[in-house]
MARRO-57400 format. One record per atom (N, C-alpha, C): residue number from 1; x, y, z. Coordinates in Angstrom, 2 decimals, always signed. Layout:
MARRO-57400
[node NUM; [X; Y; Z]] ...
This chain:
MARRO-57400
[node 1; [-163.76; -145.81; +74.46]] [node 1; [-162.82; -145.49; +73.36]] [node 1; [-161.45; -145.70; +73.87]] [node 2; [-160.54; -146.10; +73.12]] [node 2; [-159.15; -146.39; +73.49]] [node 2; [-158.08; -145.63; +72.75]] [node 3; [-158.44; -144.79; +71.85]] [node 3; [-157.47; -143.97; +71.07]] [node 3; [-157.98; -142.77; +70.36]] [node 4; [-157.05; -141.86; +70.04]] [node 4; [-157.42; -140.65; +69.35]] [node 4; [-156.28; -140.26; +68.45]] [node 5; [-156.58; -139.40; +67.40]] [node 5; [-155.54; -138.83; +66.62]] [node 5; [-155.15; -137.38; +67.17]] [node 6; [-153.85; -137.19; +67.29]] [node 6; [-153.42; -135.84; +67.78]] [node 6; [-152.46; -135.23; +66.82]] [node 7; [-152.22; -133.89; +67.00]] [node 7; [-151.30; -133.12; +66.26]] [node 7; [-150.20; -132.55; +67.14]] [node 8; [-148.96; -132.91; +66.86]] [node 8; [-147.74; -132.42; +67.70]] [node 8; [-147.61; -131.00; +67.58]] [node 9; [-147.91; -130.19; +68.59]] [node 9; [-147.71; -128.79; +68.57]] [node 9; [-146.29; -128.29; +69.02]] [node 10; [-145.55; -129.10; +69.79]] [node 10; [-144.24; -128.70; +70.26]] [node 10; [-143.94; -129.12; +71.66]] [node 11; [-142.85; -128.69; +72.19]] [node 11; [-142.49; -129.02; +73.57]] [node 11; [-142.42; -127.79; +74.42]] [node 12; [-142.58; -127.95; +75.74]] [node 12; [-142.48; -126.96; +76.72]] [node 12; [-142.04; -127.63; +78.04]] [node 13; [-142.32; -126.88; +79.13]] [node 13; [-141.98; -127.46; +80.43]] [node 13; [-142.98; -126.92; +81.44]] [node 14; [-143.15; -127.72; +82.49]] [node 14; [-143.95; -127.12; +83.61]] [node 14; [-143.30; -127.48; +84.89]] [node 15; [-143.63; -126.72; +85.99]] [node 15; [-143.10; -127.00; +87.34]] [node 15; [-144.01; -127.96; +88.07]] [node 16; [-143.45; -128.89; +88.72]] [node 16; [-144.24; -129.68; +89.65]] [node 16; [-144.41; -129.07; +91.01]] [node 17; [-145.18; -129.69; +91.84]] [node 17; [-145.53; -129.10; +93.19]] [node 17; [-144.23; -129.12; +94.06]] [node 18; [-143.23; -130.00; +93.76]] [node 18; [-142.11; -129.97; +94.48]] [node 18; [-140.98; -129.12; +93.97]] [node 19; [-141.41; -128.30; +92.82]] [node 19; [-140.35; -127.41; +92.28]] [node 19; [-139.54; -127.92; +91.14]] [node 20; [-139.79; -129.19; +90.71]] [node 20; [-138.94; -129.77; +89.61]] [node 20; [-139.57; -129.24; +88.31]] [node 21; [-138.65; -129.01; +87.34]] [node 21; [-138.95; -128.54; +86.00]] [node 21; [-139.05; -129.77; +85.05]] [node 22; [-140.30; -130.11; +84.76]] [node 22; [-140.58; -131.31; +83.95]] [node 22; [-140.80; -130.99; +82.42]] [node 23; [-139.99; -131.63; +81.54]] [node 23; [-140.17; -131.40; +80.13]] [node 23; [-141.44; -132.04; +79.69]] [node 24; [-142.20; -131.43; +78.81]] [node 24; [-143.45; -132.02; +78.35]] [node 24; [-143.76; -131.66; +76.87]] [node 25; [-144.63; -132.41; +76.38]] [node 25; [-145.02; -132.32; +74.87]] [node 25; [-146.52; -131.84; +74.86]] [node 26; [-146.81; -130.86; +74.02]] [node 26; [-148.18; -130.30; +73.90]] [node 26; [-148.76; -130.87; +72.61]] [node 27; [-149.91; -131.58; +72.76]] [node 27; [-150.58; -132.16; +71.69]] [node 27; [-151.99; -131.73; +71.46]] [node 28; [-152.47; -131.38; +70.25]] [node 28; [-153.86; -131.13; +70.03]] [node 28; [-154.57; -132.37; +69.70]] [node 29; [-155.51; -132.78; +70.62]] [node 29; [-156.27; -133.99; +70.25]] [node 29; [-157.69; -133.66; +69.73]] [node 30; [-157.83; -134.10; +68.53]] [node 30; [-159.21; -133.92; +67.94]] [node 30; [-159.38; -132.49; +67.50]] [node 31; [-160.55; -132.20; +67.26]] [node 31; [-161.77; -133.08; +67.29]] [node 31; [-161.71; -134.18; +66.20]] [node 32; [-161.96; -135.42; +66.61]] [node 32; [-161.90; -136.52; +65.75]] [node 32; [-163.34; -137.02; +65.49]] [node 33; [-163.57; -137.47; +64.19]] [node 33; [-164.98; -137.92; +63.74]] [node 33; [-164.81; -139.25; +63.21]] [node 34; [-165.87; -140.10; +63.44]] [node 34; [-166.05; -141.49; +62.92]] [node 34; [-166.29; -141.38; +61.39]] [node 35; [-165.42; -141.89; +60.65]] [node 35; [-165.60; -141.83; +59.15]] [node 35; [-166.14; -143.22; +58.71]] [node 36; [-165.77; -144.29; +59.28]] [node 36; [-166.17; -145.58; +58.90]] [node 36; [-166.15; -146.61; +60.01]] [node 37; [-167.12; -147.53; +60.06]] [node 37; [-167.26; -148.57; +60.98]] [node 37; [-167.28; -149.93; +60.28]] [node 38; [-166.35; -150.77; +60.68]] [node 38; [-166.20; -152.13; +60.15]] [node 38; [-166.55; -153.08; +61.21]] [node 39; [-167.26; -154.18; +60.71]] [node 39; [-167.69; -155.21; +61.65]] [node 39; [-167.17; -156.54; +61.24]] [node 40; [-167.14; -157.58; +62.08]] [node 40; [-166.63; -158.88; +61.87]] [node 40; [-167.41; -159.52; +60.81]] [node 41; [-168.82; -159.32; +60.89]] [node 41; [-169.79; -159.98; +60.01]] [node 41; [-169.54; -159.59; +58.54]] [node 42; [-169.36; -158.27; +58.34]] [node 42; [-169.29; -157.66; +56.98]] [node 42; [-167.85; -157.64; +56.46]] [node 43; [-166.89; -157.29; +57.34]] [node 43; [-165.46; -157.11; +56.85]] [node 43; [-164.50; -158.07; +57.35]] [node 44; [-164.84; -158.97; +58.29]] [node 44; [-163.96; -159.94; +58.77]] [node 44; [-163.18; -159.50; +60.00]] [node 45; [-163.31; -158.29; +60.39]] [node 45; [-162.70; -157.77; +61.65]] [node 45; [-163.50; -156.52; +62.06]] [node 46; [-163.33; -156.13; +63.32]] [node 46; [-164.02; -154.92; +63.77]] [node 46; [-163.04; -153.82; +63.98]] [node 47; [-163.44; -152.64; +63.50]] [node 47; [-162.53; -151.43; +63.68]] [node 47; [-163.41; -150.16; +63.49]] [node 48; [-162.84; -148.98; +63.73]] [node 48; [-163.40; -147.70; +63.64]] [node 48; [-162.29; -146.85; +62.95]] [node 49; [-162.75; -146.08; +61.86]] [node 49; [-161.83; -145.16; +61.17]] [node 49; [-162.12; -143.84; +61.69]] [node 50; [-161.00; -143.14; +62.21]] [node 50; [-161.20; -141.74; +62.64]] [node 50; [-160.60; -140.74; +61.73]] [node 51; [-161.17; -139.54; +61.63]] [node 51; [-160.57; -138.52; +60.75]] [node 51; [-160.38; -137.27; +61.48]] [node 52; [-159.33; -136.45; +61.12]] [node 52; [-159.01; -135.24; +61.90]] [node 52; [-158.64; -134.15; +60.88]] [node 53; [-158.96; -132.93; +61.12]] [node 53; [-158.58; -131.75; +60.34]] [node 53; [-159.36; -131.69; +59.08]] [node 54; [-160.11; -130.55; +58.85]] [node 54; [-160.84; -130.42; +57.64]] [node 54; [-159.85; -130.14; +56.47]] [node 55; [-160.42; -130.67; +55.23]] [node 55; [-159.62; -130.64; +54.00]] [node 55; [-160.58; -130.08; +52.89]] [node 56; [-160.02; -129.24; +52.04]] [node 56; [-160.79; -128.77; +50.85]] [node 56; [-161.28; -129.84; +49.99]] [node 57; [-162.49; -129.67; +49.50]] [node 57; [-163.01; -130.66; +48.57]] [node 57; [-162.26; -130.77; +47.19]] [node 58; [-161.59; -129.65; +46.81]] [node 58; [-160.89; -129.74; +45.54]] [node 58; [-159.63; -130.46; +45.58]] [node 59; [-159.15; -130.72; +46.78]] [node 59; [-157.97; -131.50; +47.07]] [node 59; [-158.25; -132.92; +47.43]] [node 60; [-159.57; -133.33; +47.34]] [node 60; [-159.97; -134.65; +47.69]] [node 60; [-160.40; -135.47; +46.53]] [node 61; [-160.02; -136.67; +46.36]] [node 61; [-160.32; -137.54; +45.25]] [node 61; [-161.87; -137.88; +45.30]] [node 62; [-162.45; -138.22; +44.16]] [node 62; [-163.86; -138.51; +44.05]] [node 62; [-164.33; -139.64; +44.95]] [node 63; [-163.45; -140.69; +44.95]] [node 63; [-163.73; -141.85; +45.80]] [node 63; [-163.83; -141.50; +47.25]] [node 64; [-162.92; -140.62; +47.77]] [node 64; [-162.92; -140.24; +49.20]] [node 64; [-164.04; -139.26; +49.44]] [node 65; [-164.51; -138.49; +48.46]] [node 65; [-165.64; -137.64; +48.60]] [node 65; [-166.86; -138.43; +49.01]] [node 66; [-167.03; -139.51; +48.27]] [node 66; [-168.15; -140.36; +48.58]] [node 66; [-167.95; -141.09; +49.91]] [node 67; [-166.78; -141.32; +50.28]] [node 67; [-166.47; -141.99; +51.57]] [node 67; [-166.91; -141.05; +52.68]] [node 68; [-166.52; -139.76; +52.59]] [node 68; [-166.86; -138.78; +53.67]] [node 68; [-168.41; -138.43; +53.64]] [node 69; [-169.00; -138.42; +52.37]] [node 69; [-170.40; -138.11; +52.21]] [node 69; [-171.17; -139.15; +52.93]] [node 70; [-170.87; -140.44; +52.80]] [node 70; [-171.62; -141.46; +53.49]] [node 70; [-171.67; -141.28; +54.93]] [node 71; [-170.52; -140.72; +55.58]] [node 71; [-170.52; -140.55; +57.01]] [node 71; [-171.16; -139.20; +57.45]] [node 72; [-171.39; -138.29; +56.39]] [node 72; [-172.08; -137.12; +56.63]] [node 72; [-171.22; -136.00; +57.29]] [node 73; [-169.87; -136.10; +56.89]] [node 73; [-168.97; -135.07; +57.34]] [node 73; [-168.12; -134.54; +56.27]] [node 74; [-167.42; -133.42; +56.55]] [node 74; [-166.58; -132.83; +55.56]] [node 74; [-165.27; -133.63; +55.42]] [node 75; [-164.51; -133.53; +54.20]] [node 75; [-163.29; -134.34; +54.02]] [node 75; [-162.33; -134.04; +55.16]] [node 76; [-161.57; -135.02; +55.49]] [node 76; [-160.49; -134.91; +56.58]] [node 76; [-159.17; -135.18; +55.99]] [node 77; [-158.15; -134.43; +56.52]] [node 77; [-156.73; -134.62; +56.10]] [node 77; [-156.14; -136.01; +56.42]] [node 78; [-156.41; -136.45; +57.66]] [node 78; [-155.72; -137.73; +58.20]] [node 78; [-156.83; -138.68; +58.59]] [node 79; [-156.61; -139.95; +58.17]] [node 79; [-157.50; -141.08; +58.55]] [node 79; [-156.59; -142.16; +59.21]] [node 80; [-157.08; -142.62; +60.46]] [node 80; [-156.47; -143.67; +61.17]] [node 80; [-157.47; -144.63; +61.57]] [node 81; [-157.18; -145.94; +61.53]] [node 81; [-157.99; -147.04; +61.80]] [node 81; [-157.66; -147.64; +63.19]] [node 82; [-158.61; -147.82; +64.07]] [node 82; [-158.42; -148.42; +65.34]] [node 82; [-159.24; -149.73; +65.32]] [node 83; [-158.46; -150.97; +65.50]] [node 83; [-158.98; -152.22; +65.47]] [node 83; [-159.56; -152.69; +66.84]] [node 84; [-160.42; -153.77; +66.78]] [node 84; [-161.03; -154.37; +67.95]] [node 84; [-161.71; -153.43; +68.84]] [node 85; [-162.27; -152.31; +68.38]] [node 85; [-162.89; -151.28; +69.19]] [node 85; [-164.29; -151.78; +69.75]] [node 86; [-164.93; -152.73; +69.05]] [node 86; [-166.18; -153.20; +69.53]] [node 86; [-166.10; -154.13; +70.69]] [node 87; [-164.95; -154.34; +71.18]] [node 87; [-164.93; -155.19; +72.45]] [node 87; [-165.40; -154.33; +73.59]] [node 88; [-165.63; -153.05; +73.43]] [node 88; [-166.07; -152.15; +74.43]] [node 88; [-167.64; -152.00; +74.39]] [node 89; [-168.05; -151.28; +73.42]] [node 89; [-169.55; -151.07; +73.25]] [node 89; [-169.79; -150.68; +71.86]] [node 90; [-170.62; -151.51; +71.22]] [node 90; [-170.94; -151.19; +69.66]] [node 90; [-171.92; -150.00; +69.62]] [node 91; [-172.86; -149.87; +70.56]] [node 91; [-173.89; -148.92; +70.39]] [node 91; [-173.57; -147.48; +70.50]] [node 92; [-172.27; -147.27; +71.13]] [node 92; [-171.92; -145.88; +71.41]] [node 92; [-171.20; -145.28; +70.19]] [node 93; [-171.10; -145.91; +69.06]] [node 93; [-170.44; -145.36; +67.89]] [node 93; [-171.37; -145.32; +66.71]] [node 94; [-171.36; -144.15; +66.05]] [node 94; [-172.21; -143.84; +64.98]] [node 94; [-171.48; -143.10; +63.93]] [node 95; [-171.82; -143.35; +62.63]] [node 95; [-171.00; -142.68; +61.51]] [node 95; [-171.18; -141.11; +61.72]] [node 96; [-170.10; -140.34; +61.56]] [node 96; [-170.15; -139.03; +61.66]] [node 96; [-170.08; -138.37; +63.02]] [node 97; [-170.17; -139.15; +64.07]] [node 97; [-170.21; -138.65; +65.41]] [node 97; [-168.93; -138.17; +65.80]] [node 98; [-168.84; -137.20; +66.68]] [node 98; [-167.64; -136.60; +67.24]] [node 98; [-167.16; -137.36; +68.51]] [node 99; [-165.83; -137.69; +68.51]] [node 99; [-165.27; -138.34; +69.62]] [node 99; [-164.56; -137.34; +70.48]] [node 100; [-164.99; -137.18; +71.70]] [node 100; [-164.49; -136.28; +72.68]] [node 100; [-163.30; -136.98; +73.59]] [node 101; [-162.28; -136.24; +74.02]] [node 101; [-161.18; -136.81; +74.79]] [node 101; [-161.53; -136.97; +76.26]] [node 102; [-162.84; -136.97; +76.57]] [node 102; [-163.18; -137.03; +78.05]] [node 102; [-162.88; -138.35; +78.57]] [node 103; [-162.49; -139.41; +77.82]] [node 103; [-162.22; -140.69; +78.37]] [node 103; [-160.74; -140.75; +78.92]] [node 104; [-159.97; -139.69; +78.57]] [node 104; [-158.66; -139.67; +79.16]] [node 104; [-158.64; -139.07; +80.51]] [node 105; [-157.70; -139.59; +81.38]] [node 105; [-157.66; -139.09; +82.80]] [node 105; [-156.27; -138.67; +83.06]] [node 106; [-156.18; -137.56; +83.83]] [node 106; [-154.92; -136.95; +84.14]] [node 106; [-154.20; -137.88; +85.12]] [node 107; [-152.90; -138.26; +84.92]] [node 107; [-152.16; -139.13; +85.69]] [node 107; [-152.04; -140.48; +85.14]] [node 108; [-152.87; -140.93; +84.13]] [node 108; [-152.77; -142.28; +83.54]] [node 108; [-151.74; -142.25; +82.51]] [node 109; [-151.33; -143.43; +82.04]] [node 109; [-150.26; -143.68; +81.17]] [node 109; [-150.97; -143.97; +79.69]] [node 110; [-150.24; -143.37; +78.67]] [node 110; [-150.72; -143.71; +77.34]] [node 110; [-149.52; -144.01; +76.42]] [node 111; [-149.78; -144.68; +75.31]] [node 111; [-148.73; -144.98; +74.28]] [node 111; [-148.96; -143.95; +73.11]] [node 112; [-147.82; -143.41; +72.60]] [node 112; [-147.90; -142.49; +71.42]] [node 112; [-147.17; -142.98; +70.30]] [node 113; [-147.84; -143.14; +69.24]] [node 113; [-147.26; -143.66; +67.90]] [node 113; [-147.16; -142.57; +66.82]] [node 114; [-146.07; -142.47; +66.20]] [node 114; [-145.95; -141.51; +65.17]] [node 114; [-144.77; -141.80; +64.20]] [node 115; [-144.52; -141.09; +63.14]] [node 115; [-143.41; -141.15; +62.30]] [node 115; [-142.21; -140.30; +62.80]] [node 116; [-141.11; -140.94; +63.07]] [node 116; [-140.01; -140.29; +63.51]] [node 116; [-139.39; -139.29; +62.48]] [node 117; [-138.53; -138.35; +62.96]] [node 117; [-137.88; -137.41; +62.04]] [node 117; [-136.98; -138.16; +61.19]] [node 118; [-136.90; -137.81; +59.89]] [node 118; [-136.12; -138.35; +58.87]] [node 118; [-134.74; -137.70; +58.89]] [node 119; [-133.67; -138.37; +58.99]] [node 119; [-132.28; -137.85; +59.12]] [node 119; [-131.43; -138.18; +57.85]] [node 120; [-132.08; -138.79; +56.82]] [node 120; [-131.36; -138.98; +55.64]] [node 120; [-130.35; -140.17; +55.72]] [node 121; [-129.35; -140.18; +54.81]] [node 121; [-128.29; -141.14; +54.79]] [node 121; [-127.26; -140.85; +55.87]] [node 122; [-127.00; -141.74; +56.88]] [node 122; [-126.13; -141.46; +57.91]] [node 122; [-125.14; -142.64; +58.06]] [node 123; [-124.01; -142.31; +58.66]] [node 123; [-122.87; -143.26; +58.84]] [node 123; [-123.15; -144.18; +60.10]] [node 124; [-122.31; -145.11; +60.29]] [node 124; [-122.53; -146.07; +61.34]] [node 124; [-122.35; -145.43; +62.81]] [node 125; [-121.59; -144.43; +62.89]] [node 125; [-121.41; -143.78; +64.22]] [node 125; [-122.66; -143.16; +64.70]] [node 126; [-123.42; -142.49; +63.88]] [node 126; [-124.69; -141.83; +64.26]] [node 126; [-125.82; -142.81; +64.19]] [node 127; [-125.85; -143.66; +63.24]] [node 127; [-126.99; -144.60; +62.96]] [node 127; [-127.01; -145.78; +63.96]] [node 128; [-125.84; -146.33; +64.33]] [node 128; [-125.70; -147.49; +65.19]] [node 128; [-124.92; -147.33; +66.37]] [node 129; [-124.53; -146.09; +66.65]] [node 129; [-123.77; -145.75; +67.91]] [node 129; [-122.33; -146.37; +67.92]] [node 130; [-121.77; -146.63; +66.67]] [node 130; [-120.26; -147.13; +66.66]] [node 130; [-119.41; -146.07; +67.28]] [node 131; [-118.32; -146.56; +67.67]] [node 131; [-117.31; -145.73; +68.32]] [node 131; [-116.23; -145.26; +67.36]] [node 132; [-116.13; -145.92; +66.14]] [node 132; [-115.06; -145.59; +65.22]] [node 132; [-113.87; -146.36; +65.52]] [node 133; [-112.66; -145.94; +64.92]] [node 133; [-111.50; -146.75; +65.05]] [node 133; [-110.67; -146.16; +66.27]] [node 134; [-111.07; -145.12; +66.94]] [node 134; [-110.46; -144.59; +68.07]] [node 134; [-109.59; -143.30; +67.82]] [node 135; [-108.53; -143.18; +68.45]] [node 135; [-107.63; -141.90; +68.34]] [node 135; [-106.94; -141.90; +66.95]] [node 136; [-106.60; -140.68; +66.56]] [node 136; [-105.93; -140.50; +65.25]] [node 136; [-104.34; -140.79; +65.49]] [node 137; [-104.06; -142.15; +65.39]] [node 137; [-102.76; -142.58; +65.57]] [node 137; [-102.31; -143.44; +64.45]] [node 138; [-101.06; -143.68; +64.33]] [node 138; [-100.46; -144.59; +63.42]] [node 138; [-100.92; -144.21; +61.88]] [node 139; [-101.17; -143.01; +61.63]] [node 139; [-101.49; -142.64; +60.23]] [node 139; [-103.01; -142.79; +59.93]] [node 140; [-103.78; -143.04; +60.88]] [node 140; [-105.28; -143.15; +60.70]] [node 140; [-105.94; -141.81; +60.58]] [node 141; [-105.73; -141.13; +59.49]] [node 141; [-106.28; -139.79; +59.39]] [node 141; [-107.69; -139.80; +58.89]] [node 142; [-108.17; -140.76; +58.20]] [node 142; [-109.43; -140.69; +57.57]] [node 142; [-110.33; -141.86; +57.88]] [node 143; [-110.18; -142.49; +59.08]] [node 143; [-110.99; -143.61; +59.41]] [node 143; [-111.61; -143.47; +60.74]] [node 144; [-111.67; -142.20; +61.31]] [node 144; [-112.21; -142.00; +62.69]] [node 144; [-113.65; -142.45; +62.83]] [node 145; [-114.41; -142.31; +61.75]] [node 145; [-115.90; -142.69; +61.87]] [node 145; [-116.27; -143.66; +60.79]] [node 146; [-115.35; -144.56; +60.45]] [node 146; [-115.60; -145.62; +59.45]] [node 146; [-116.04; -146.89; +60.15]] [node 147; [-116.75; -147.73; +59.50]] [node 147; [-117.31; -148.90; +60.20]] [node 147; [-116.26; -149.98; +60.49]] [node 148; [-115.03; -149.91; +59.74]] [node 148; [-114.08; -150.97; +59.91]] [node 148; [-114.26; -152.21; +59.02]] [node 149; [-113.84; -153.32; +59.31]] [node 149; [-113.98; -154.51; +58.47]] [node 149; [-115.47; -155.01; +58.48]] [node 150; [-115.99; -155.31; +57.31]] [node 150; [-117.31; -155.76; +57.27]] [node 150; [-117.44; -157.13; +56.54]] [node 151; [-116.30; -157.61; +55.90]] [node 151; [-116.41; -158.88; +55.19]] [node 151; [-116.16; -160.08; +56.16]] [node 152; [-116.24; -161.31; +55.59]] [node 152; [-116.01; -162.48; +56.51]] [node 152; [-114.97; -163.39; +55.79]] [node 153; [-113.95; -162.76; +55.12]] [node 153; [-112.82; -163.61; +54.57]] [node 153; [-113.28; -164.25; +53.23]] [node 154; [-112.42; -165.31; +53.02]] [node 154; [-112.74; -166.07; +51.69]] [node 154; [-113.88; -166.96; +51.88]] [node 155; [-114.27; -167.23; +53.08]] [node 155; [-115.43; -168.12; +53.26]] [node 155; [-116.27; -167.51; +54.37]] [node 156; [-117.47; -167.04; +54.11]] [node 156; [-118.29; -167.26; +52.86]] [node 156; [-118.20; -166.24; +51.73]] [node 157; [-117.25; -165.32; +51.81]] [node 157; [-116.94; -164.30; +50.75]] [node 157; [-118.11; -163.46; +50.51]] [node 158; [-118.80; -163.08; +51.46]] [node 158; [-120.01; -162.14; +51.42]] [node 158; [-120.24; -161.53; +52.70]] [node 159; [-121.13; -160.47; +52.60]] [node 159; [-121.54; -159.86; +53.85]] [node 159; [-122.99; -160.41; +54.24]] [node 160; [-123.03; -160.83; +55.48]] [node 160; [-124.25; -161.40; +56.05]] [node 160; [-125.44; -160.39; +56.05]] [node 161; [-126.69; -160.85; +55.78]] [node 161; [-127.78; -159.96; +55.87]] [node 161; [-127.99; -159.43; +57.34]] [node 162; [-128.40; -158.18; +57.41]] [node 162; [-128.60; -157.61; +58.76]] [node 162; [-127.40; -156.88; +59.37]] [node 163; [-126.28; -156.95; +58.53]] [node 163; [-125.06; -156.27; +59.03]] [node 163; [-125.31; -154.81; +59.28]] [node 164; [-124.86; -154.28; +60.40]] [node 164; [-125.09; -152.81; +60.71]] [node 164; [-124.12; -152.02; +59.89]] [node 165; [-124.66; -151.32; +59.06]] [node 165; [-123.91; -150.42; +58.14]] [node 165; [-124.58; -149.13; +58.00]] [node 166; [-123.94; -148.20; +57.20]] [node 166; [-124.46; -146.89; +56.86]] [node 166; [-125.70; -147.01; +56.02]] [node 167; [-126.59; -146.10; +56.21]] [node 167; [-127.85; -146.13; +55.35]] [node 167; [-128.99; -145.10; +55.86]] [node 168; [-130.09; -145.21; +55.36]] [node 168; [-131.14; -144.25; +55.64]] [node 168; [-131.59; -144.37; +57.13]] [node 169; [-131.69; -143.25; +57.82]] [node 169; [-132.08; -143.25; +59.24]] [node 169; [-133.27; -142.30; +59.37]] [node 170; [-134.17; -142.89; +60.33]] [node 170; [-135.35; -142.13; +60.72]] [node 170; [-136.42; -142.38; +59.74]] [node 171; [-137.54; -141.63; +59.86]] [node 171; [-138.63; -141.73; +59.03]] [node 171; [-139.47; -142.96; +59.17]] [node 172; [-139.41; -143.66; +60.33]] [node 172; [-140.08; -144.94; +60.48]] [node 172; [-141.18; -144.75; +61.55]] [node 173; [-141.96; -145.84; +61.69]] [node 173; [-143.04; -145.83; +62.65]] [node 173; [-142.55; -146.10; +63.97]] [node 174; [-142.66; -145.21; +64.90]] [node 174; [-142.14; -145.37; +66.25]] [node 174; [-143.22; -145.27; +67.38]] [node 175; [-143.22; -146.05; +68.42]] [node 175; [-144.24; -146.00; +69.49]] [node 175; [-143.40; -145.76; +70.75]] [node 176; [-143.74; -144.69; +71.47]] [node 176; [-143.24; -144.42; +72.81]] [node 176; [-144.24; -144.88; +73.83]] [node 177; [-143.87; -145.73; +74.70]] [node 177; [-144.87; -146.33; +75.74]] [node 177; [-144.71; -145.60; +77.04]] [node 178; [-145.88; -145.67; +77.76]] [node 178; [-145.93; -145.16; +79.23]] [node 178; [-145.58; -143.77; +79.43]] [node 179; [-146.19; -142.86; +78.63]] [node 179; [-146.13; -141.47; +78.89]] [node 179; [-147.18; -140.96; +79.75]] [node 180; [-146.85; -140.24; +80.76]] [node 180; [-147.87; -139.89; +81.74]] [node 180; [-148.59; -138.61; +81.24]] [node 181; [-149.90; -138.58; +81.54]] [node 181; [-150.74; -137.40; +81.14]] [node 181; [-150.56; -136.46; +82.29]] [node 182; [-150.00; -135.25; +81.98]] [node 182; [-149.86; -134.24; +83.01]] [node 182; [-151.07; -133.32; +83.18]] [node 183; [-151.70; -132.93; +82.04]] [node 183; [-152.80; -132.14; +82.07]] [node 183; [-153.71; -132.31; +80.83]] [node 184; [-155.00; -132.15; +80.99]] [node 184; [-155.88; -132.26; +79.89]] [node 184; [-156.81; -130.96; +79.91]] [node 185; [-156.94; -130.28; +78.78]] [node 185; [-157.92; -129.19; +78.67]] [node 185; [-158.94; -129.55; +77.61]] [node 186; [-160.01; -130.14; +78.02]] [node 186; [-161.03; -130.57; +77.06]] [node 186; [-161.67; -129.48; +76.22]] [node 187; [-161.80; -128.26; +76.87]] [node 187; [-162.41; -127.15; +76.22]] [node 187; [-161.56; -126.77; +74.97]] [node 188; [-160.25; -126.86; +75.04]] [node 188; [-159.43; -126.47; +73.87]] [node 188; [-158.80; -127.68; +73.10]] [node 189; [-159.13; -128.87; +73.64]] [node 189; [-158.56; -130.15; +73.00]] [node 189; [-157.09; -130.24; +73.13]] [node 190; [-156.55; -129.82; +74.20]] [node 190; [-155.14; -129.83; +74.47]] [node 190; [-154.76; -130.90; +75.42]] [node 191; [-153.66; -131.76; +75.09]] [node 191; [-153.18; -132.71; +75.96]] [node 191; [-151.63; -132.53; +76.24]] [node 192; [-151.30; -132.54; +77.45]] [node 192; [-149.78; -132.31; +77.82]] [node 192; [-149.38; -133.65; +78.43]] [node 193; [-148.30; -134.19; +77.77]] [node 193; [-147.62; -135.48; +78.13]] [node 193; [-146.26; -135.13; +78.68]] [node 194; [-145.84; -135.93; +79.69]] [node 194; [-144.55; -135.99; +80.16]] [node 194; [-143.58; -136.54; +79.23]] [node 195; [-142.47; -135.83; +78.88]] [node 195; [-141.49; -136.31; +77.95]] [node 195; [-141.71; -135.97; +76.50]] [node 196; [-140.96; -136.61; +75.70]] [node 196; [-141.00; -136.31; +74.20]] [node 196; [-141.84; -137.50; +73.46]] [node 197; [-142.19; -137.05; +72.21]] [node 197; [-142.89; -137.98; +71.31]] [node 197; [-142.21; -137.99; +69.96]] [node 198; [-142.46; -138.98; +69.18]] [node 198; [-141.71; -139.06; +67.76]] [node 198; [-142.39; -138.05; +66.84]] [node 199; [-141.60; -137.57; +65.89]] [node 199; [-142.11; -136.74; +64.82]] [node 199; [-141.86; -135.24; +64.95]] [node 200; [-141.99; -134.55; +63.79]] [node 200; [-141.80; -133.13; +63.78]] [node 200; [-143.11; -132.41; +64.33]] [node 201; [-142.99; -131.09; +64.37]] [node 201; [-144.02; -130.29; +64.80]] [node 201; [-145.09; -130.40; +63.63]] [node 202; [-146.37; -130.33; +64.07]] [node 202; [-147.52; -130.41; +63.20]] [node 202; [-147.76; -131.77; +62.57]] [node 203; [-146.87; -132.77; +63.00]] [node 203; [-147.13; -134.13; +62.52]] [node 203; [-148.28; -134.85; +63.30]] [node 204; [-148.76; -135.86; +62.67]] [node 204; [-149.96; -136.53; +63.24]] [node 204; [-149.44; -137.70; +64.23]] [node 205; [-150.17; -137.83; +65.28]] [node 205; [-149.85; -138.89; +66.40]] [node 205; [-151.10; -139.75; +66.68]] [node 206; [-150.79; -140.90; +67.11]] [node 206; [-151.88; -141.84; +67.55]] [node 206; [-151.66; -142.03; +69.06]] [node 207; [-152.66; -141.50; +69.87]] [node 207; [-152.60; -141.74; +71.33]] [node 207; [-153.50; -142.85; +71.74]] [node 208; [-152.83; -143.84; +72.39]] [node 208; [-153.61; -145.06; +72.77]] [node 208; [-153.56; -145.25; +74.29]] [node 209; [-154.67; -145.68; +74.75]] [node 209; [-154.73; -145.86; +76.23]] [node 209; [-154.10; -147.13; +76.59]] [node 210; [-153.58; -147.30; +77.79]] [node 210; [-152.94; -148.50; +78.22]] [node 210; [-154.10; -149.58; +78.55]] [node 211; [-155.12; -148.96; +79.17]] [node 211; [-156.34; -149.70; +79.63]] [node 211; [-157.52; -149.08; +79.01]] [node 212; [-158.55; -149.87; +78.49]] [node 212; [-159.76; -149.28; +77.91]] [node 212; [-160.74; -149.07; +79.05]] [node 213; [-161.63; -147.98; +78.84]] [node 213; [-162.61; -147.87; +79.78]] [node 213; [-163.72; -148.91; +79.69]] 
């Protein structure tokens, strides 16, 4: 297996053997269940769909009820698909089976993918790290955080696409690479990673191994 769904529980810190205080992120990994298996012969590509956290049936659509019933499991809140999983071993995966995090090893590196915190509509200073117009001199009392000139004169008389301007910030799909696994508690499905990960508390994360077993 090369990936799992996790839940962001928050941040903490631990002390290393040499006395350094290391910031870390605590993630609840699983338990994940196999909801669907796709093959190249039937679907055109190979993948496995994982589900996490139980969901009430009354909050589940009829089509998804049948989807989960086929796998023989209760409805799940979050579904994530992992592609090209059959490059490892086809026979080890069955519908409804539980995926344990025992394939993760302390000290190895993983990639974490999630939805970053939404910050709403922001200006160019916060969104693109602009410095503004500088000090408040020569009567510039209201332009300290403004973008400055954005046009291109009479020719071509328009703003080019891709111009860095104010707009909606955050709320996008972000991947943080090469986070070190500091500790794993398989009995409680707890994973501790060095550093920070995208997303709010209780948000869903995708943990991917750098190298497959």
